C-alpha positions in Angstrom: -77.0 -10.5 -1.7 -75.4 -10.5 -5.1 -73.9 -7.0 -4.5 -72.3 -8.2 -1.3 -70.8 -11.3 -3.0 -69.5 -9.1 -5.9 -67.7 -6.8 -3.4 -66.1 -9.7 -1.6 -63.3 -10.3 -4.2 -62.5 -6.6 -4.2 -62.2 -6.5 -0.4 -60.0 -9.5 -0.4 -57.7 -8.0 -3.1 -57.4 -4.7 -1.1 -56.6 -6.7 2.0 -53.9 -8.7 0.1 -52.4 -5.5 -1.3 -52.2 -3.9 2.1 -50.6 -7.0 3.6 -48.1 -7.2 0.7 -47.2 -3.5 1.1 -46.7 -3.9 4.8 -44.6 -7.0 4.4 -42.5 -5.4 1.7 -41.8 -2.4 3.9 -40.9 -4.7 6.8 -38.4 -6.5 4.6 -36.9 -3.3 3.1 -33.4 -2.3 3.9 -31.1 0.5 3.2 -27.5 -0.3 2.4 -24.8 2.4 2.4 -21.0 2.5 1.9 -18.9 4.6 4.2 -15.3 5.8 4.0 -12.8 6.6 6.8 -9.4 8.1 6.5 -6.7 9.1 8.9 -3.2 10.4 8.5 0.0 9.9 10.5 3.7 10.7 10.3 5.8 7.7 9.6 8.2 6.2 12.1 10.0 3.7 9.9 11.8 3.9 6.6 12.9 1.2 4.1 15.7 1.7 1.7 17.1 -0.6 -0.9 20.9 -0.1 -1.4 23.7 -2.1 -2.9 26.8 -2.4 -5.0 27.3 -3.1 -8.7 30.8 -4.1 -9.8 32.4 -5.0 -13.1 35.2 -7.5 -13.9 36.9 -9.3 -16.8 35.7 -12.5 -15.3 32.7 -13.4 -13.1 35.1 -14.3 -10.3 36.8 -11.0 -10.4 33.5 -9.1 -10.4 32.2 -11.2 -7.6 35.3 -10.7 -5.4 35.1 -7.0 -5.8 31.4 -7.0 -5.1 31.7 -9.1 -2.0 34.4 -6.8 -0.5 32.3 -3.7 -1.2 29.1 -5.3 0.2 31.0 -6.4 3.4 32.1 -2.8 3.9 28.6 -1.5 3.3 27.0 -3.9 5.8 29.6 -3.0 8.4 28.9 0.6 7.8 25.1 0.1 8.3 25.6 -1.9 11.5 28.0 0.7 12.7 25.3 3.3 12.1 23.0 1.5 14.5 21.1 -0.8 12.1 20.6 -4.2 13.6 21.4 -7.3 11.6 17.7 -8.4 11.7 16.9 -5.2 9.8 19.2 -5.9 6.9 18.0 -8.4 4.3 19.4 -9.4 0.9 16.8 -8.5 -1.7 18.6 -9.1 -5.0 21.8 -10.8 -6.2 22.7 -11.3 -9.9 25.7 -12.1 -12.1 25.3 -11.1 -15.7 27.7 -11.0 -18.7 28.5 -7.8 -20.5 28.1 -8.0 -24.3 29.6 -6.0 -27.1 27.6 -6.0 -30.4 29.1 -5.7 -33.8 27.7 -4.8 -37.3 30.1 -7.3 -38.8 28.7 -10.2 -40.8 29.9 -13.7 -41.6 30.5 -15.1 -45.1 26.8 -15.8 -45.5 25.8 -12.2 -44.6 24.5 -13.0 -41.1 25.2 -10.7 -38.2 27.8 -12.0 -35.9 26.7 -12.9 -32.4 27.6 -10.6 -29.5 30.8 -11.3 -27.6 31.2 -11.4 -23.8 33.7 -8.8 -22.7 33.2 -9.0 -19.0 30.8 -9.6 -16.1 28.6 -7.5 -13.8 27.7 -8.5 -10.3 24.9 -6.7 -8.4 24.0 -7.3 -4.7 21.4 -5.2 -2.9 20.0 -5.2 0.6 16.7 -3.9 2.0 17.3 -2.0 5.2 14.7 -1.1 7.8 15.6 2.2 9.5 13.7 2.6 12.8 15.1 6.0 13.7 14.2 8.4 11.0 16.5 11.1 12.3 19.4 8.8 11.2 18.1 8.2 7.7 19.9 11.0 5.9 23.2 10.2 7.6 22.8 6.5 6.7 22.3 7.3 3.1 25.4 9.5 3.1 27.5 6.8 4.7 26.3 4.1 2.3 27.3 6.1 -0.7 30.6 7.1 0.9 31.7 3.5 1.3 30.8 2.5 -2.3 27.1 1.9 -2.5 26.4 2.8 -6.1 22.8 1.5 -6.3 20.0 3.0 -4.3 16.7 1.9 -5.7 14.4 3.9 -3.5 13.2 4.9 0.0 9.7 4.2 1.3 8.1 5.1 4.6 5.7 3.2 6.9 4.2 3.2 10.4 5.3 0.1 12.4 2.0 -0.5 14.2 -1.1 0.6 12.2 -3.7 -1.0 14.5 -4.9 2.2 16.2 -4.8 4.1 12.9 -7.0 1.6 11.0 -9.4 1.4 14.0 -9.8 5.1 14.0 -10.5 4.9 10.2 -13.1 2.2 10.8 -15.0 4.4 13.3 -15.0 7.2 10.8 -16.2 4.9 8.0 -19.2 3.7 10.1 -20.1 7.2 11.1 -20.0 8.3 7.5 -22.2 5.4 6.5 -24.8 6.1 9.2 -24.8 9.9 8.4 -25.6 9.1 4.8 -28.2 6.4 5.7 -30.0 8.9 8.0 -30.0 11.4 5.2 -31.6 9.0 2.7 -34.1 7.8 5.2 -35.2 11.3 6.1 -35.6 12.1 2.4 -37.7 9.0 1.9 -39.9 9.7 4.9 -38.8 6.6 6.8 -36.7 5.8 9.9 -33.7 3.5 10.3 -34.5 0.3 12.1 -32.2 -2.4 13.5 -28.6 -2.7 12.3 -28.5 -5.8 10.1 -25.0 -6.2 8.6 -21.6 -4.6 8.5 -18.9 -5.7 6.1 -15.4 -4.2 5.6 -14.5 -3.8 2.0 -11.0 -2.7 2.3 -8.9 -3.1 -0.8 -5.3 -2.9 0.4 -3.3 0.0 -1.0 0.0 1.2 0.4 -0.4 4.3 2.5 0.2 7.4 0.2 2.4 10.3 1.3 0.9 13.7 1.8 3.8 16.0 0.8 1.9 19.2 1.8 2.9 18.4 5.4 6.3 17.1 4.7 8.8 17.1 7.6 12.5 17.6 7.0 15.3 15.8 8.9 18.3 18.1 9.0 21.9 17.1 9.7 25.1 18.8 8.7 26.5 15.8 6.8 23.2 14.0 6.0 21.3 13.7 2.8 18.1 15.8 3.0 15.1 13.6 3.4 11.3 14.3 3.4 9.2 11.9 5.3 5.8 13.6 4.9 2.7 11.9 6.2 0.9 8.7 5.3 -2.8 8.2 4.7 -4.7 5.1 5.9 -8.2 4.3 4.5 -11.0 1.9 5.3 -14.3 1.3 3.5 -17.4 -0.4 5.1 -20.8 -1.4 3.8 -23.6 -1.2 6.4 -27.3 -2.3 6.2 -30.3 -1.2 8.3 -33.9 -2.3 8.4 -36.4 0.4 7.4 -39.2 1.3 9.9 -42.4 2.8 8.7 
């Protein structure tokens, strides 16, 4: 009778351990991150172009700038750019200074003098027909655009591209989850959670597949391809 009573606590401990192990396995999950990436050729370009002028007075510099910008905008619309695709992105009026090493009676450096003014006006232009981009750049410079800050490319509608990347990202997460589950000797259970952890970054050009747009009078332009990426985090229950 005493031996039976002595074994009772041990049996209870083994039963509790088995229950705890089963419960822990039932509550266990595997959480994996997946990545998806697709590429596409751009169908839209953005260029920032404008005019910088000088004048003895701010008025003189502004009048010259306004005349040049009017001609530039007329050239852009004449090339097929709609008014809704032209937006002023910067306008500034700044004095031009001349500095001197001369000093006053107390030995202090004399302040700089204003010798004229500079006016800058730039517009951001959306080009929907990439075949026209080189010719538009050429025309802009021809009519007096002396400031071109850069050209960037984009895809107007990225919905399908990102959806394809999402499918790839989930498939990547499941592939890795099944690999880990097989290595651990368990099976994936119910899908418990999916979260998209996309950190926005502008699509990056892939110049290895660059595409040239040729025109006899156009500026050579390389559009290349853009990459669109999505990251997901997925959790599954683990089955024994």
